[in-house]
C-alpha positions as CSV (number, residue, x, y, z in Angstrom):
1,M,0.1,-0.1,-0.1
2,T,0.9,3.7,-0.5
3,L,1.5,6.1,2.7
4,V,-1.0,8.5,1.8
5,V,-0.9,11.1,5.1
6,V,0.8,11.2,8.3
7,N,-0.4,13.4,11.1
8,L,2.1,14.9,13.3
9,G,0.1,16.6,16.0
10,L,0.5,16.0,19.6
11,P,-1.6,13.7,21.8
12,K,-5.1,15.1,22.9
13,S,-5.2,17.2,19.5
14,G,-8.0,15.2,18.0
15,T,-5.6,12.1,16.6
16,T,-8.4,9.5,17.6
17,T,-11.4,11.3,15.9
18,L,-9.1,12.0,12.8
19,A,-8.1,8.2,12.8
20,K,-11.7,7.3,12.7
21,A,-12.5,10.1,10.0
22,L,-9.4,8.6,7.8
23,R,-10.6,4.8,8.4
24,L,-14.2,5.8,7.0
25,S,-12.8,7.3,4.2
26,G,-11.2,4.3,3.0
27,L,-7.9,4.1,4.3
28,A,-5.8,1.7,6.3
29,V,-5.1,3.6,9.8
30,A,-2.3,3.3,12.3
31,D,-3.1,5.1,15.5
32,H,-1.0,4.6,18.3
33,R,-0.6,1.1,17.8
34,I,-0.8,-1.4,15.1
35,R,-4.3,-3.3,15.3
36,G,-5.0,-6.7,13.9
37,R,-6.8,-5.3,10.8
38,N,-3.6,-3.8,9.9
39,T,-1.7,-6.9,10.0
40,T,-2.4,-8.7,6.6
41,S,1.0,-9.0,5.4
42,L,3.1,-9.0,8.9
43,P,0.5,-10.9,11.5
44,K,3.2,-10.5,14.2
45,M,3.0,-6.6,14.0
46,K,-0.1,-6.8,15.9
47,G,0.1,-4.8,19.1
48,A,3.7,-3.0,18.0
49,F,3.7,0.5,18.8
50,V,3.9,3.0,16.0
51,A,6.5,5.0,17.1
52,D,8.7,2.3,18.0
53,L,8.0,0.8,14.0
54,L,8.9,4.0,12.9
55,Y,12.3,4.3,14.5
56,R,13.1,0.9,13.9
57,G,12.8,1.5,10.1
58,Y,14.6,4.8,10.1
59,F,17.5,3.5,11.9
60,E,17.6,-0.1,10.3
61,T,17.1,0.7,6.6
62,G,16.4,4.7,6.3
63,D,12.7,4.5,5.8
64,P,10.8,5.1,9.1
65,A,7.6,3.3,7.4
66,V,9.3,0.3,6.2
67,F,7.9,-2.1,8.8
68,M,4.3,-0.9,8.4
69,P,3.4,-2.0,4.6
70,D,-0.3,-2.4,5.2
71,I,-0.7,1.2,6.5
72,M,-1.8,4.2,4.4
73,A,-2.3,6.8,7.0
74,I,-0.7,7.4,10.8
75,S,-3.0,9.4,13.1
76,E,-0.9,9.2,16.5
77,M,2.6,8.2,16.6
78,S,3.9,9.0,20.0
79,M,4.6,6.5,22.7
80,L,4.9,7.2,26.3
81,R,5.1,4.1,28.5
82,G,7.2,3.5,31.5
83,K,10.8,4.5,30.8
84,T,9.9,4.7,26.9
85,S,9.4,8.2,25.7
86,L,9.4,8.4,22.0
87,W,7.8,11.4,19.8
88,P,8.6,10.8,16.2
89,Q,6.4,14.0,15.3
90,C,9.2,15.8,17.1
91,D,11.9,14.5,15.3
92,F,12.3,16.4,12.2
93,A,15.1,14.3,10.5
94,L,12.8,11.4,10.8
95,V,10.1,13.3,9.3
96,A,12.1,14.5,6.5
97,A,13.1,10.7,5.8
98,L,9.4,9.9,5.5
99,K,8.9,12.7,3.2
100,A,11.9,11.6,1.1
101,H,11.0,7.8,0.8
102,H,7.5,8.2,0.3
103,P,6.8,11.1,-2.4
104,G,3.5,12.5,-2.1
105,V,3.0,11.7,1.3
106,K,1.0,14.7,2.8
107,F,1.4,15.9,6.3
108,L,-1.6,17.1,8.7
109,A,-0.9,18.7,12.0
110,S,-4.0,18.6,14.2
111,R,-4.0,20.9,17.0
112,R,-6.7,22.6,19.4
113,D,-6.4,25.6,21.6
114,A,-3.0,25.4,23.7
115,F,-4.7,25.8,27.1
116,A,-7.4,23.1,25.8
117,M,-4.8,20.6,25.0
118,S,-2.8,21.2,28.1
119,Q,-5.9,20.7,30.3
120,S,-6.9,17.4,28.3
121,M,-3.1,16.2,28.9
122,L,-3.7,17.1,32.8
123,A,-6.8,15.0,33.2
124,W,-6.1,12.3,31.1
125,S,-4.6,8.9,32.7
126,N,-1.8,11.2,34.5
127,L,0.0,12.2,31.4
128,G,0.2,15.8,32.2
129,S,0.5,15.3,36.0
130,A,3.1,12.8,36.0
131,R,4.0,10.9,33.0
132,L,5.2,14.1,30.9
133,P,6.7,15.9,33.8
134,D,8.6,12.5,34.8
135,S,10.0,11.7,31.1
136,A,12.4,12.9,28.6
137,V,10.1,14.5,26.0
138,P,11.5,16.7,23.1
139,G,11.3,20.3,23.9
140,L,10.0,19.1,27.4
141,P,13.1,17.8,29.7
142,P,12.6,15.9,32.7
143,G,11.0,18.0,35.3
144,Y,9.1,20.6,33.0
145,G,5.5,20.0,31.9
146,V,4.1,20.2,35.5
147,T,2.4,23.6,35.0
148,S,-0.4,24.8,32.4
149,K,2.2,27.5,31.3
150,E,5.1,25.0,30.8
151,R,2.8,22.5,28.7
152,M,1.1,25.5,26.7
153,Q,4.6,26.9,26.0
154,W,5.9,23.1,24.9
155,I,2.5,22.7,22.8
156,E,3.0,26.2,21.1
157,G,6.8,25.3,20.1
158,H,5.9,22.2,18.6
159,Y,3.8,23.7,15.8
160,A,5.9,26.5,15.5
161,G,8.5,24.2,14.5
162,L,6.2,22.3,12.2
163,R,5.2,25.8,10.5
164,Q,8.9,26.6,10.0
165,L,9.6,23.1,8.6
166,F,7.1,23.2,6.1
167,R,6.8,26.7,5.3
168,D,5.3,27.3,2.0
169,D,4.9,23.6,1.3
170,P,1.6,22.6,-0.3
171,G,1.7,19.3,1.1
172,F,1.4,20.2,4.9
173,L,-1.9,21.2,6.5
174,E,-2.3,22.4,10.2
175,F,-5.7,22.6,11.2
176,D,-7.6,23.0,14.5
177,V,-10.1,20.1,15.3
178,A,-12.5,22.3,16.9
179,D,-13.0,24.7,13.5
180,P,-16.1,23.8,12.1
181,G,-14.6,23.8,8.8
182,A,-12.0,21.3,9.5
183,R,-13.7,18.0,8.1
184,A,-14.0,20.4,4.5
185,K,-10.3,21.5,4.6
186,I,-9.1,18.2,5.1
187,A,-11.2,16.5,2.9
188,A,-9.9,19.2,0.0
189,F,-6.2,18.8,1.2
190,L,-6.3,15.1,0.6
191,G,-8.4,14.9,-2.2
192,R,-10.8,12.6,-0.8
193,D,-14.4,12.5,0.9
194,L,-14.4,12.3,4.8
195,P,-17.7,10.7,5.4
196,W,-17.8,11.0,9.1
197,W,-16.5,14.0,11.6
198,G,-17.2,14.0,15.4
199,K,-15.7,13.6,18.6
200,L,-14.0,10.3,20.0
201,N,-12.0,9.5,23.0
202,A,-13.5,12.3,25.1
203,N,-12.3,12.9,28.8
204,P,-15.3,12.1,31.2
205,V,-13.6,14.3,33.5
206,L,-13.7,17.2,31.2
207,M,-17.3,19.0,30.9
208,D,-16.8,20.1,27.7
209,R,-16.2,16.6,26.2
210,E,-12.8,17.4,24.7
211,V,-11.8,15.3,21.6
212,G,-9.0,12.7,21.9
């Protein structure tokens, strides 16, 4: 299969919603981990983390996506599990390798208001309260990320870096998942219909039903 689109958004930026929308548009999607439906060619890959596969491919062959032959879209690629902290969307050398090895691939950057994202991270399974500040994260060294200000600065810095990297590149689209026109913008960017758009992975703790 051909890799069609890769999302470089951070967690809690609408990645789960994007995954469903892309899946219902006919694309085989990898969202954080490889599911059984994505392992036709490589059954042993079931359950593997997207971040780990991307780095294995990058360092072993130069092509980050080589170990995901059945995948057409990646909606969420970071991994923060125990002592393992992998953030391919923050690794611009890896992003450049994806672009070089997959001509025509398009890049999305899902995002939300930085404060809303920060609050969602804080409330979601100790992501903001413990896992981020306890881990080595690109742009957010251990000990940082405890406060809203620190998380927001990290969030804004990530997207500013992407805008700099893809400056004037027609193959890049940053979108706000809360934008009523997001669905139409993504469909036009990819040149394919998105039959569904909504909210998934909402945090029950937050009253505004934040998107995952």
